[in-house]
C-alpha positions, 0 to 999 in steps of 0.5 A: 965449358973447359970440360966437354965432349967425350972427356966430360961424359967420362967424368960424369960416368965416373961420378955416376958410379960413385967416384966424385969428379968435378968440372968448371962451367960458366953461366950464360948472360953473366959469365959467372964460373963455378966448380961443380960435381959432374952432371950433364945438366951443367953442360946444358946450362952453359950451352943455353939449352937448360932453361935459358929464359929463366936464368936470363930473367933472374940475371936481369933482376936487381938482387944485390943484398936480397934474400931468396928462397930456392925451393926445389934446389936439387944440386944447385943450378939456381942456388949457385947463380943466385949466390952470385946475384945476391952478393955477400950481403944477401942470402940464399936458402936452398931447399930440397928433400932428396938426401942424395941431391942435397949431398951434391948441393952441399958439395957444390956450395962448399967447392965454391966457398959460398957462405951466403947459401944455406942448404936445408934438407927439407920438404916444403908443402902446405902442412907440417908433418910427413909425406912420401917423396917419390922418384925414378932415381933419387939424386938426379934432381927429379923427385916429387911428393905428388902421387905420380911424378914420373913414369916407370918404376918409382922409389919412395922415402919418408920425409918430413914437411914444413911450410914457407910460412913456418920456416920464415917465422921461426927463423925471422926470414923476410924473403924478397924472392922465391923460386919454385920448382917442385914437380907438380906440388906447386899448389901445396908450396904456394898454399904454405906461403900465403902469410909470407906473401901477404907480409913481405910481397916477394916475387915468385919465379914458378915452374908450373908442372901442369902435366902432373895435374888434372884440369881442375887441379891446374885451374885451382893451382893457377887461381891460388898463385895468381889471385893476389899477384899484381903482375905476372910475366910469361918467361918460357913455355911451348906456346905461340900465344905468349913470348918472353916478357908477355904480361899474363891475365889468364893461365897459358894454354900449355901444361908446362911453363915458367912465369914470374909474379910480383905481389 
């Protein structure tokens, strides 16, 4: 990274205090360079410390000209990469309900001239309506519509919800792939995408946050996600039973993991 060490930390602190600062970083595996608002997450990505297996898996897919939904986009660590991978004939729809995160996401897409990324300040769930979005601190990429997304003091705001099915139908979108990172609300999002999955058979890259669920909910979420999948591949997680690329027929024994499903 061109901006690293103490200087990067100083830039990030300025940004945290409301003084916008920007850094350049390169994605691993593809070398794609972007200019982004300063945040430690970008430094971890470039150094291969932030979900490298997921970034590697996406980079190895043939995505040129495809349409991908980034559900739980935060400030765009996946959206910016997907923009490069789908190319000028593809589209990325980046969803996040956190208004502070969305503000940074819009800046990051505009700074890089990414006309193929459509930012949607929306909460995707299993119904259209309203719900509470909770976080310790908004704007850092960790918020959830679940009752207890994180430990400590919780802030909350009211947000409107919709479903993938409704969004795609209303906007005539036929997704080829969906990335989901929603801090424990995986079941709600997948439940709201059942018609889309049946009609278009998109792949799904899912971060499974089982630590936010009890055992019954974990099993029900996995059952919904896996029941019509033709193939599920293990991408990463702290387990000795599976490795990158392993084919799964049961839920991994760990609570947090990434998997890639084809329908």
